[in-house]
PDB file of N, CA, C and O in Angstrom:
ATOM      1  N   MET A   1       0.517  -1.225  -0.124  1.00  0.00           N
ATOM      2  CA  MET A   1      -0.093   0.113   0.298  1.00  0.00           C
ATOM      3  C   MET A   1       0.742   1.119   0.106  1.00  0.00           C
ATOM      4  O   MET A   1       1.691   1.232   0.881  1.00  0.00           O
ATOM      5  N   SER A   2       0.532   2.226  -1.157  1.00  0.00           N
ATOM      6  CA  SER A   2       1.766   3.287  -0.833  1.00  0.00           C
ATOM      7  C   SER A   2       1.008   4.272  -0.259  1.00  0.00           C
ATOM      8  O   SER A   2      -0.214   4.145  -0.190  1.00  0.00           O
ATOM      9  N   THR A   3       1.617   5.310   0.195  1.00  0.00           N
ATOM     10  CA  THR A   3       1.379   6.609   1.254  1.00  0.00           C
ATOM     11  C   THR A   3       0.139   7.100   0.578  1.00  0.00           C
ATOM     12  O   THR A   3      -0.689   7.637   1.313  1.00  0.00           O
ATOM     13  N   GLU A   4      -0.079   7.026  -0.450  1.00  0.00           N
ATOM     14  CA  GLU A   4      -1.392   8.070  -1.170  1.00  0.00           C
ATOM     15  C   GLU A   4      -2.402   7.237  -0.877  1.00  0.00           C
ATOM     16  O   GLU A   4      -3.130   7.889  -0.128  1.00  0.00           O
ATOM     17  N   GLU A   5      -2.823   6.270  -1.020  1.00  0.00           N
ATOM     18  CA  GLU A   5      -4.023   5.182  -0.882  1.00  0.00           C
ATOM     19  C   GLU A   5      -3.909   5.313   0.860  1.00  0.00           C
ATOM     20  O   GLU A   5      -4.843   4.578   1.183  1.00  0.00           O
ATOM     21  N   LYS A   6      -3.482   5.673   1.780  1.00  0.00           N
ATOM     22  CA  LYS A   6      -3.812   5.944   3.362  1.00  0.00           C
ATOM     23  C   LYS A   6      -4.335   7.021   3.620  1.00  0.00           C
ATOM     24  O   LYS A   6      -3.982   8.054   3.049  1.00  0.00           O
ATOM     25  N   GLY A   7      -5.403   6.977   4.652  1.00  0.00           N
ATOM     26  CA  GLY A   7      -6.240   7.793   5.112  1.00  0.00           C
ATOM     27  C   GLY A   7      -7.226   7.633   5.269  1.00  0.00           C
ATOM     28  O   GLY A   7      -7.298   6.416   5.440  1.00  0.00           O
ATOM     29  N   PHE A   8      -8.864   8.323   5.404  1.00  0.00           N
ATOM     30  CA  PHE A   8      -9.662   7.974   5.386  1.00  0.00           C
ATOM     31  C   PHE A   8     -10.437   7.385   4.685  1.00  0.00           C
ATOM     32  O   PHE A   8     -10.365   7.732   3.506  1.00  0.00           O
ATOM     33  N   GLY A   9     -11.243   6.543   4.928  1.00  0.00           N
ATOM     34  CA  GLY A   9     -12.238   5.674   4.122  1.00  0.00           C
ATOM     35  C   GLY A   9     -13.503   6.621   3.489  1.00  0.00           C
ATOM     36  O   GLY A   9     -14.124   6.180   2.522  1.00  0.00           O
ATOM     37  N   ILE A  10     -13.783   7.664   3.953  1.00  0.00           N
ATOM     38  CA  ILE A  10     -14.771   8.557   3.501  1.00  0.00           C
ATOM     39  C   ILE A  10     -14.010  10.088   3.674  1.00  0.00           C
ATOM     40  O   ILE A  10     -13.346  10.520   4.616  1.00  0.00           O
ATOM     41  N   ALA A  11     -14.316  10.606   2.610  1.00  0.00           N
ATOM     42  CA  ALA A  11     -14.044  11.927   2.216  1.00  0.00           C
ATOM     43  C   ALA A  11     -14.613  12.996   3.133  1.00  0.00           C
ATOM     44  O   ALA A  11     -15.442  12.612   3.959  1.00  0.00           O
ATOM     45  N   LYS A  12     -14.292  14.264   3.106  1.00  0.00           N
ATOM     46  CA  LYS A  12     -14.768  15.181   4.138  1.00  0.00           C
ATOM     47  C   LYS A  12     -16.189  15.712   3.207  1.00  0.00           C
ATOM     48  O   LYS A  12     -17.237  15.904   3.824  1.00  0.00           O
ATOM     49  N   GLU A  13     -16.152  15.860   2.164  1.00  0.00           N
ATOM     50  CA  GLU A  13     -17.525  15.600   1.417  1.00  0.00           C
ATOM     51  C   GLU A  13     -18.538  14.855   1.871  1.00  0.00           C
ATOM     52  O   GLU A  13     -19.704  15.206   2.053  1.00  0.00           O
ATOM     53  N   ASN A  14     -17.882  13.469   2.102  1.00  0.00           N
ATOM     54  CA  ASN A  14     -19.254  12.640   1.854  1.00  0.00           C
ATOM     55  C   ASN A  14     -19.557  12.698   3.555  1.00  0.00           C
ATOM     56  O   ASN A  14     -20.507  12.044   3.986  1.00  0.00           O
ATOM     57  N   TYR A  15     -18.812  13.409   4.380  1.00  0.00           N
ATOM     58  CA  TYR A  15     -19.386  13.724   5.611  1.00  0.00           C
ATOM     59  C   TYR A  15     -20.227  15.042   5.794  1.00  0.00           C
ATOM     60  O   TYR A  15     -20.795  15.225   6.871  1.00  0.00           O
ATOM     61  N   LYS A  16     -20.307  15.776   4.989  1.00  0.00           N
ATOM     62  CA  LYS A  16     -21.070  16.938   4.727  1.00  0.00           C
ATOM     63  C   LYS A  16     -22.522  15.981   4.414  1.00  0.00           C
ATOM     64  O   LYS A  16     -23.499  15.881   5.156  1.00  0.00           O
ATOM     65  N   ILE A  17     -22.353  15.474   3.369  1.00  0.00           N
ATOM     66  CA  ILE A  17     -23.768  14.770   2.647  1.00  0.00           C
ATOM     67  C   ILE A  17     -24.307  14.110   3.768  1.00  0.00           C
ATOM     68  O   ILE A  17     -25.479  14.285   4.101  1.00  0.00           O
ATOM     69  N   PHE A  18     -23.184  13.019   4.653  1.00  0.00           N
ATOM     70  CA  PHE A  18     -23.978  12.353   5.798  1.00  0.00           C
ATOM     71  C   PHE A  18     -24.742  13.311   6.724  1.00  0.00           C
ATOM     72  O   PHE A  18     -25.965  13.343   6.859  1.00  0.00           O
ATOM     73  N   LEU A  19     -23.893  14.039   7.304  1.00  0.00           N
ATOM     74  CA  LEU A  19     -24.973  15.128   8.564  1.00  0.00           C
ATOM     75  C   LEU A  19     -25.800  15.588   7.262  1.00  0.00           C
ATOM     76  O   LEU A  19     -26.606  14.673   7.432  1.00  0.00           O
ATOM     77  N   ALA A  20     -26.247  16.171   6.204  1.00  0.00           N
ATOM     78  CA  ALA A  20     -27.462  16.656   5.713  1.00  0.00           C
ATOM     79  C   ALA A  20     -28.448  15.451   5.997  1.00  0.00           C
ATOM     80  O   ALA A  20     -29.565  15.725   6.438  1.00  0.00           O
ATOM     81  N   GLY A  21     -27.992  13.739   5.700  1.00  0.00           N
ATOM     82  CA  GLY A  21     -29.193  13.132   5.464  1.00  0.00           C
ATOM     83  C   GLY A  21     -29.386  13.066   6.952  1.00  0.00           C
ATOM     84  O   GLY A  21     -30.545  13.461   7.079  1.00  0.00           O
ATOM     85  N   VAL A  22     -28.918  12.792   8.171  1.00  0.00           N
ATOM     86  CA  VAL A  22     -28.978  12.843   9.481  1.00  0.00           C
ATOM     87  C   VAL A  22     -30.181  14.174   9.622  1.00  0.00           C
ATOM     88  O   VAL A  22     -31.146  13.932  10.347  1.00  0.00           O
ATOM     89  N   VAL A  23     -30.129  15.314   9.056  1.00  0.00           N
ATOM     90  CA  VAL A  23     -30.626  16.555   9.806  1.00  0.00           C
ATOM     91  C   VAL A  23     -31.782  16.221   8.523  1.00  0.00           C
ATOM     92  O   VAL A  23     -32.644  17.099   8.549  1.00  0.00           O
ATOM     93  N   LEU A  24     -31.968  15.482   7.720  1.00  0.00           N
ATOM     94  CA  LEU A  24     -33.426  15.307   7.329  1.00  0.00           C
ATOM     95  C   LEU A  24     -34.340  14.353   7.911  1.00  0.00           C
ATOM     96  O   LEU A  24     -35.558  14.497   7.808  1.00  0.00           O
ATOM     97  N   ILE A  25     -33.532  12.887   8.829  1.00  0.00           N
ATOM     98  CA  ILE A  25     -34.373  12.088   9.167  1.00  0.00           C
ATOM     99  C   ILE A  25     -34.845  12.717  10.547  1.00  0.00           C
ATOM    100  O   ILE A  25     -35.963  12.410  10.959  1.00  0.00           O
ATOM    101  N   VAL A  26     -33.893  13.747  11.420  1.00  0.00           N
ATOM    102  CA  VAL A  26     -34.434  14.258  12.342  1.00  0.00           C
ATOM    103  C   VAL A  26     -35.646  15.152  12.143  1.00  0.00           C
ATOM    104  O   VAL A  26     -36.569  15.246  12.952  1.00  0.00           O
ATOM    105  N   LEU A  27     -35.554  15.807  10.971  1.00  0.00           N
ATOM    106  CA  LEU A  27     -36.518  16.673  10.259  1.00  0.00           C
ATOM    107  C   LEU A  27     -38.054  15.822  10.300  1.00  0.00           C
ATOM    108  O   LEU A  27     -39.144  16.077  10.814  1.00  0.00           O
ATOM    109  N   GLY A  28     -37.533  14.724   9.503  1.00  0.00           N
ATOM    110  CA  GLY A  28     -38.523  13.893   9.465  1.00  0.00           C
ATOM    111  C   GLY A  28     -39.672  13.728  10.648  1.00  0.00           C
ATOM    112  O   GLY A  28     -40.766  14.269  10.815  1.00  0.00           O
ATOM    113  N   TYR A  29     -38.970  12.794  11.350  1.00  0.00           N
ATOM    114  CA  TYR A  29     -39.422  12.776  12.831  1.00  0.00           C
ATOM    115  C   TYR A  29     -39.642  13.700  13.588  1.00  0.00           C
ATOM    116  O   TYR A  29     -40.279  13.341  14.579  1.00  0.00           O
ATOM    117  N   LEU A  30     -39.308  15.099  13.548  1.00  0.00           N
ATOM    118  CA  LEU A  30     -40.161  16.285  14.168  1.00  0.00           C
ATOM    119  C   LEU A  30     -41.309  16.152  13.570  1.00  0.00           C
ATOM    120  O   LEU A  30     -42.301  16.196  14.297  1.00  0.00           O
ATOM    121  N   LEU A  31     -41.526  15.936  11.943  1.00  0.00           N
ATOM    122  CA  LEU A  31     -42.895  16.607  11.436  1.00  0.00           C
ATOM    123  C   LEU A  31     -43.649  15.770  11.939  1.00  0.00           C
ATOM    124  O   LEU A  31     -44.779  16.241  12.062  1.00  0.00           O
ATOM    125  N   MET A  32     -43.514  14.193  12.481  1.00  0.00           N
ATOM    126  CA  MET A  32     -44.701  13.033  12.483  1.00  0.00           C
ATOM    127  C   MET A  32     -44.986  13.477  13.980  1.00  0.00           C
ATOM    128  O   MET A  32     -46.037  12.989  14.397  1.00  0.00           O
ATOM    129  N   MET A  33     -44.180  14.444  15.083  1.00  0.00           N
ATOM    130  CA  MET A  33     -44.684  14.805  16.027  1.00  0.00           C
ATOM    131  C   MET A  33     -46.061  15.269  16.656  1.00  0.00           C
ATOM    132  O   MET A  33     -46.651  15.940  15.809  1.00  0.00           O
ATOM    133  N   GLY A  34     -46.621  15.187  17.552  1.00  0.00           N
ATOM    134  CA  GLY A  34     -47.909  15.593  18.021  1.00  0.00           C
ATOM    135  C   GLY A  34     -49.414  15.368  17.064  1.00  0.00           C
ATOM    136  O   GLY A  34     -49.367  14.630  16.080  1.00  0.00           O
ATOM    137  N   GLY A  35     -50.539  15.970  17.395  1.00  0.00           N
ATOM    138  CA  GLY A  35     -51.567  15.424  16.989  1.00  0.00           C
ATOM    139  C   GLY A  35     -52.112  14.397  17.575  1.00  0.00           C
ATOM    140  O   GLY A  35     -52.983  13.730  17.017  1.00  0.00           O
ATOM    141  N   GLY A  36     -51.593  14.103  18.964  1.00  0.00           N
ATOM    142  CA  GLY A  36     -52.540  13.520  19.890  1.00  0.00           C
ATOM    143  C   GLY A  36     -53.478  13.964  20.872  1.00  0.00           C
ATOM    144  O   GLY A  36     -53.822  15.146  20.851  1.00  0.00           O
ATOM    145  N   SER A  37     -54.004  13.075  21.849  1.00  0.00           N
ATOM    146  CA  SER A  37     -55.069  13.732  22.420  1.00  0.00           C
ATOM    147  C   SER A  37     -54.775  13.652  24.203  1.00  0.00           C
ATOM    148  O   SER A  37     -54.410  12.649  24.817  1.00  0.00           O
ATOM    149  N   ASP A  38     -54.910  14.311  24.480  1.00  0.00           N
ATOM    150  CA  ASP A  38     -54.696  14.361  26.258  1.00  0.00           C
ATOM    151  C   ASP A  38     -55.274  13.094  27.298  1.00  0.00           C
ATOM    152  O   ASP A  38     -54.919  12.313  28.181  1.00  0.00           O
ATOM    153  N   ASP A  39     -56.543  13.572  26.403  1.00  0.00           N
ATOM    154  CA  ASP A  39     -58.015  12.476  26.724  1.00  0.00           C
ATOM    155  C   ASP A  39     -58.041  11.224  26.039  1.00  0.00           C
ATOM    156  O   ASP A  39     -58.525  11.260  24.908  1.00  0.00           O
ATOM    157  N   PRO A  40     -57.613  10.076  26.481  1.00  0.00           N
ATOM    158  CA  PRO A  40     -57.569   8.963  25.745  1.00  0.00           C
ATOM    159  C   PRO A  40     -58.939   8.377  25.132  1.00  0.00           C
ATOM    160  O   PRO A  40     -59.002   7.543  24.229  1.00  0.00           O
ATOM    161  N   ASN A  41     -60.194   9.069  25.905  1.00  0.00           N
ATOM    162  CA  ASN A  41     -61.484   8.846  25.078  1.00  0.00           C
ATOM    163  C   ASN A  41     -62.000  10.088  24.298  1.00  0.00           C
ATOM    164  O   ASN A  41     -63.184  10.409  24.194  1.00  0.00           O
ATOM    165  N   VAL A  42     -61.077  10.649  23.837  1.00  0.00           N
ATOM    166  CA  VAL A  42     -61.632  11.302  22.558  1.00  0.00           C
ATOM    167  C   VAL A  42     -60.485  11.493  21.514  1.00  0.00           C
ATOM    168  O   VAL A  42     -59.286  11.728  21.662  1.00  0.00           O
ATOM    169  N   PHE A  43     -61.535  11.248  20.029  1.00  0.00           N
ATOM    170  CA  PHE A  43     -60.101  10.925  18.993  1.00  0.00           C
ATOM    171  C   PHE A  43     -60.062  12.086  18.521  1.00  0.00           C
ATOM    172  O   PHE A  43     -60.916  12.971  18.576  1.00  0.00           O
ATOM    173  N   ASN A  44     -58.806  12.081  17.933  1.00  0.00           N
ATOM    174  CA  ASN A  44     -58.027  13.529  17.141  1.00  0.00           C
ATOM    175  C   ASN A  44     -58.380  13.589  16.155  1.00  0.00           C
ATOM    176  O   ASN A  44     -58.828  12.460  16.356  1.00  0.00           O
ATOM    177  N   PRO A  45     -58.717  13.836  14.982  1.00  0.00           N
ATOM    178  CA  PRO A  45     -58.591  13.311  13.435  1.00  0.00           C
ATOM    179  C   PRO A  45     -57.051  14.217  13.139  1.00  0.00           C
ATOM    180  O   PRO A  45     -57.197  14.639  11.992  1.00  0.00           O
ATOM    181  N   GLU A  46     -56.148  14.529  13.476  1.00  0.00           N
ATOM    182  CA  GLU A  46     -55.062  15.247  13.154  1.00  0.00           C
ATOM    183  C   GLU A  46     -54.031  14.399  13.087  1.00  0.00           C
ATOM    184  O   GLU A  46     -53.070  14.496  12.324  1.00  0.00           O
ATOM    185  N   ILE A  47     -54.222  13.590  13.863  1.00  0.00           N
ATOM    186  CA  ILE A  47     -53.208  12.464  13.522  1.00  0.00           C
ATOM    187  C   ILE A  47     -52.947  11.888  12.315  1.00  0.00           C
ATOM    188  O   ILE A  47     -51.872  11.314  12.142  1.00  0.00           O
ATOM    189  N   PHE A  48     -53.917  11.967  11.296  1.00  0.00           N
ATOM    190  CA  PHE A  48     -54.059  11.282  10.113  1.00  0.00           C
ATOM    191  C   PHE A  48     -53.721  12.454   8.802  1.00  0.00           C
ATOM    192  O   PHE A  48     -53.941  12.247   7.609  1.00  0.00           O
ATOM    193  N   SER A  49     -53.043  13.903   9.496  1.00  0.00           N
ATOM    194  CA  SER A  49     -52.945  14.968   8.652  1.00  0.00           C
ATOM    195  C   SER A  49     -51.898  14.334   7.331  1.00  0.00           C
ATOM    196  O   SER A  49     -51.165  13.349   7.411  1.00  0.00           O
ATOM    197  N   PHE A  50     -52.068  15.096   6.318  1.00  0.00           N
ATOM    198  CA  PHE A  50     -51.145  15.036   5.053  1.00  0.00           C
ATOM    199  C   PHE A  50     -49.116  15.198   5.665  1.00  0.00           C
ATOM    200  O   PHE A  50     -48.116  14.653   5.199  1.00  0.00           O
ATOM    201  N   ARG A  51     -49.274  16.169   6.826  1.00  0.00           N
ATOM    202  CA  ARG A  51     -47.873  16.395   6.890  1.00  0.00           C
ATOM    203  C   ARG A  51     -47.307  14.939   7.752  1.00  0.00           C
ATOM    204  O   ARG A  51     -46.101  14.691   7.782  1.00  0.00           O
ATOM    205  N   ARG A  52     -48.292  14.064   8.411  1.00  0.00           N
ATOM    206  CA  ARG A  52     -47.977  13.042   9.308  1.00  0.00           C
ATOM    207  C   ARG A  52     -47.860  11.901   8.750  1.00  0.00           C
ATOM    208  O   ARG A  52     -47.058  11.113   9.250  1.00  0.00           O
ATOM    209  N   ILE A  53     -48.482  11.580   7.788  1.00  0.00           N
ATOM    210  CA  ILE A  53     -48.968  10.471   7.265  1.00  0.00           C
ATOM    211  C   ILE A  53     -48.086  10.337   5.785  1.00  0.00           C
ATOM    212  O   ILE A  53     -47.469   9.311   5.500  1.00  0.00           O
ATOM    213  N   THR A  54     -48.135  11.510   4.927  1.00  0.00           N
ATOM    214  CA  THR A  54     -47.292  11.412   3.847  1.00  0.00           C
ATOM    215  C   THR A  54     -45.869  11.971   3.852  1.00  0.00           C
ATOM    216  O   THR A  54     -44.932  11.229   3.559  1.00  0.00           O
ATOM    217  N   LEU A  55     -45.679  13.217   4.165  1.00  0.00           N
ATOM    218  CA  LEU A  55     -44.630  14.097   4.138  1.00  0.00           C
ATOM    219  C   LEU A  55     -43.490  13.634   4.899  1.00  0.00           C
ATOM    220  O   LEU A  55     -42.435  13.190   4.444  1.00  0.00           O
ATOM    221  N   ALA A  56     -43.821  13.788   6.108  1.00  0.00           N
ATOM    222  CA  ALA A  56     -42.634  13.234   7.251  1.00  0.00           C
ATOM    223  C   ALA A  56     -42.099  11.611   7.042  1.00  0.00           C
ATOM    224  O   ALA A  56     -41.077  11.169   7.567  1.00  0.00           O
ATOM    225  N   PRO A  57     -42.719  11.086   6.447  1.00  0.00           N
ATOM    226  CA  PRO A  57     -42.288   9.582   5.979  1.00  0.00           C
ATOM    227  C   PRO A  57     -41.002   9.669   4.703  1.00  0.00           C
ATOM    228  O   PRO A  57     -39.832   9.287   4.677  1.00  0.00           O
ATOM    229  N   LEU A  58     -41.895  10.372   3.711  1.00  0.00           N
ATOM    230  CA  LEU A  58     -40.935  10.975   2.621  1.00  0.00           C
ATOM    231  C   LEU A  58     -40.096  11.742   3.200  1.00  0.00           C
ATOM    232  O   LEU A  58     -39.170  10.988   2.901  1.00  0.00           O
ATOM    233  N   VAL A  59     -39.643  12.462   3.693  1.00  0.00           N
ATOM    234  CA  VAL A  59     -38.550  13.294   4.146  1.00  0.00           C
ATOM    235  C   VAL A  59     -37.592  12.185   5.562  1.00  0.00           C
ATOM    236  O   VAL A  59     -36.561  12.524   6.144  1.00  0.00           O
ATOM    237  N   CYS A  60     -37.996  11.514   5.664  1.00  0.00           N
ATOM    238  CA  CYS A  60     -37.333  10.570   6.339  1.00  0.00           C
ATOM    239  C   CYS A  60     -36.801   9.497   5.266  1.00  0.00           C
ATOM    240  O   CYS A  60     -35.628   9.132   5.343  1.00  0.00           O
ATOM    241  N   LEU A  61     -37.522   9.062   4.413  1.00  0.00           N
ATOM    242  CA  LEU A  61     -36.963   8.151   3.229  1.00  0.00           C
ATOM    243  C   LEU A  61     -35.500   8.928   2.411  1.00  0.00           C
ATOM    244  O   LEU A  61     -34.409   8.398   2.200  1.00  0.00           O
ATOM    245  N   ALA A  62     -35.916  10.238   2.093  1.00  0.00           N
ATOM    246  CA  ALA A  62     -34.863  11.052   1.248  1.00  0.00           C
ATOM    247  C   ALA A  62     -33.678  11.450   2.344  1.00  0.00           C
ATOM    248  O   ALA A  62     -32.735  12.124   1.929  1.00  0.00           O
ATOM    249  N   GLY A  63     -33.718  11.020   3.812  1.00  0.00           N
ATOM    250  CA  GLY A  63     -32.443  11.436   4.923  1.00  0.00           C
ATOM    251  C   GLY A  63     -31.899   9.882   4.789  1.00  0.00           C
ATOM    252  O   GLY A  63     -30.732   9.633   5.092  1.00  0.00           O
ATOM    253  N   PHE A  64     -32.843   8.787   4.296  1.00  0.00           N
ATOM    254  CA  PHE A  64     -31.998   7.540   4.621  1.00  0.00           C
ATOM    255  C   PHE A  64     -31.338   7.403   3.321  1.00  0.00           C
ATOM    256  O   PHE A  64     -30.209   6.916   3.382  1.00  0.00           O
ATOM    257  N   ALA A  65     -31.813   7.744   2.058  1.00  0.00           N
ATOM    258  CA  ALA A  65     -30.944   7.605   0.567  1.00  0.00           C
ATOM    259  C   ALA A  65     -30.055   8.506   0.770  1.00  0.00           C
ATOM    260  O   ALA A  65     -28.957   8.083   0.406  1.00  0.00           O
ATOM    261  N   THR A  66     -30.000   9.795   1.275  1.00  0.00           N
ATOM    262  CA  THR A  66     -29.063  10.329   0.989  1.00  0.00           C
ATOM    263  C   THR A  66     -27.952  10.284   1.917  1.00  0.00           C
ATOM    264  O   THR A  66     -27.109  11.181   1.942  1.00  0.00           O
ATOM    265  N   ILE A  67     -27.915   9.197   2.739  1.00  0.00           N
ATOM    266  CA  ILE A  67     -26.496   8.610   4.123  1.00  0.00           C
ATOM    267  C   ILE A  67     -26.038   7.459   2.909  1.00  0.00           C
ATOM    268  O   ILE A  67     -24.876   7.306   2.534  1.00  0.00           O
ATOM    269  N   MET A  68     -27.022   6.822   2.480  1.00  0.00           N
ATOM    270  CA  MET A  68     -26.656   6.024   1.326  1.00  0.00           C
ATOM    271  C   MET A  68     -26.035   6.093   0.643  1.00  0.00           C
ATOM    272  O   MET A  68     -25.219   5.201   0.410  1.00  0.00           O
ATOM    273  N   ILE A  69     -26.126   7.370  -0.129  1.00  0.00           N
ATOM    274  CA  ILE A  69     -25.199   7.892  -0.909  1.00  0.00           C
ATOM    275  C   ILE A  69     -24.278   8.774  -0.565  1.00  0.00           C
ATOM    276  O   ILE A  69     -23.532   9.086  -1.494  1.00  0.00           O
ATOM    277  N   ALA A  70     -24.072   9.285   0.451  1.00  0.00           N
ATOM    278  CA  ALA A  70     -22.772   9.493   1.354  1.00  0.00           C
ATOM    279  C   ALA A  70     -21.978   8.217   1.540  1.00  0.00           C
ATOM    280  O   ALA A  70     -20.772   8.176   1.296  1.00  0.00           O
ATOM    281  N   ILE A  71     -22.568   7.330   1.911  1.00  0.00           N
ATOM    282  CA  ILE A  71     -21.623   5.973   2.169  1.00  0.00           C
ATOM    283  C   ILE A  71     -20.939   5.728   0.671  1.00  0.00           C
ATOM    284  O   ILE A  71     -19.742   5.900   0.442  1.00  0.00           O
ATOM    285  N   MET A  72     -21.972   5.274  -0.349  1.00  0.00           N
ATOM    286  CA  MET A  72     -21.500   4.664  -1.399  1.00  0.00           C
ATOM    287  C   MET A  72     -20.610   5.805  -2.446  1.00  0.00           C
ATOM    288  O   MET A  72     -19.950   5.396  -3.401  1.00  0.00           O
ATOM    289  N   ARG A  73     -20.678   6.721  -2.222  1.00  0.00           N
ATOM    290  CA  ARG A  73     -20.329   7.749  -3.113  1.00  0.00           C
ATOM    291  C   ARG A  73     -18.610   7.664  -2.732  1.00  0.00           C
ATOM    292  O   ARG A  73     -18.057   7.450  -1.653  1.00  0.00           O
ATOM    293  N   ARG A  74     -18.068   7.916  -4.044  1.00  0.00           N
ATOM    294  CA  ARG A  74     -16.265   7.801  -4.113  1.00  0.00           C
ATOM    295  C   ARG A  74     -16.029   9.082  -4.126  1.00  0.00           C
ATOM    296  O   ARG A  74     -16.912   9.872  -4.460  1.00  0.00           O
ATOM    297  N   PRO A  75     -15.047   9.402  -3.835  1.00  0.00           N
ATOM    298  CA  PRO A  75     -14.495  10.457  -3.561  1.00  0.00           C
ATOM    299  C   PRO A  75     -13.878  11.152  -4.864  1.00  0.00           C
ATOM    300  O   PRO A  75     -13.446  10.359  -5.701  1.00  0.00           O
ATOM    301  N   LYS A  76     -13.785  12.357  -5.125  1.00  0.00           N
ATOM    302  CA  LYS A  76     -13.159  12.860  -6.918  1.00  0.00           C
ATOM    303  C   LYS A  76     -11.519  12.645  -6.410  1.00  0.00           C
ATOM    304  O   LYS A  76     -11.011  13.001  -5.346  1.00  0.00           O
ATOM    305  N   LYS A  77     -10.900  11.939  -7.561  1.00  0.00           N
ATOM    306  CA  LYS A  77      -9.488  11.639  -7.491  1.00  0.00           C
ATOM    307  C   LYS A  77      -8.949  13.322  -7.712  1.00  0.00           C
ATOM    308  O   LYS A  77      -9.645  14.167  -8.277  1.00  0.00           O
ATOM    309  N   ALA A  78      -7.493  13.604  -7.107  1.00  0.00           N
ATOM    310  CA  ALA A  78      -7.114  14.948  -7.706  1.00  0.00           C
ATOM    311  C   ALA A  78      -6.376  14.596  -8.360  1.00  0.00           C
ATOM    312  O   ALA A  78      -5.820  13.502  -8.264  1.00  0.00           O
ATOM    313  N   ALA A  79      -6.083  15.814  -9.583  1.00  0.00           N
ATOM    314  CA  ALA A  79      -5.836  15.604 -10.984  1.00  0.00           C
ATOM    315  C   ALA A  79      -4.196  15.678 -10.709  1.00  0.00           C
ATOM    316  O   ALA A  79      -3.406  15.550 -11.644  1.00  0.00           O
TER     317      ALA A  79
END
């Protein structure tokens, strides 16, 4: 193994993409929060809103896809 091949397996740019994916996942879970009721005998239809049923899971999936891209992406070679 030459000295050029030594170093971290993931480039600095990949860590930034990874962090963006983590932020997307956290944002997705934050979008899912709420909509409950303090009284268990009262039904709150807000739990079935577009934000909680559709948007939040899509944001989470985008975050997981971004993390996969960050892990699989090869760093560009210096010329």
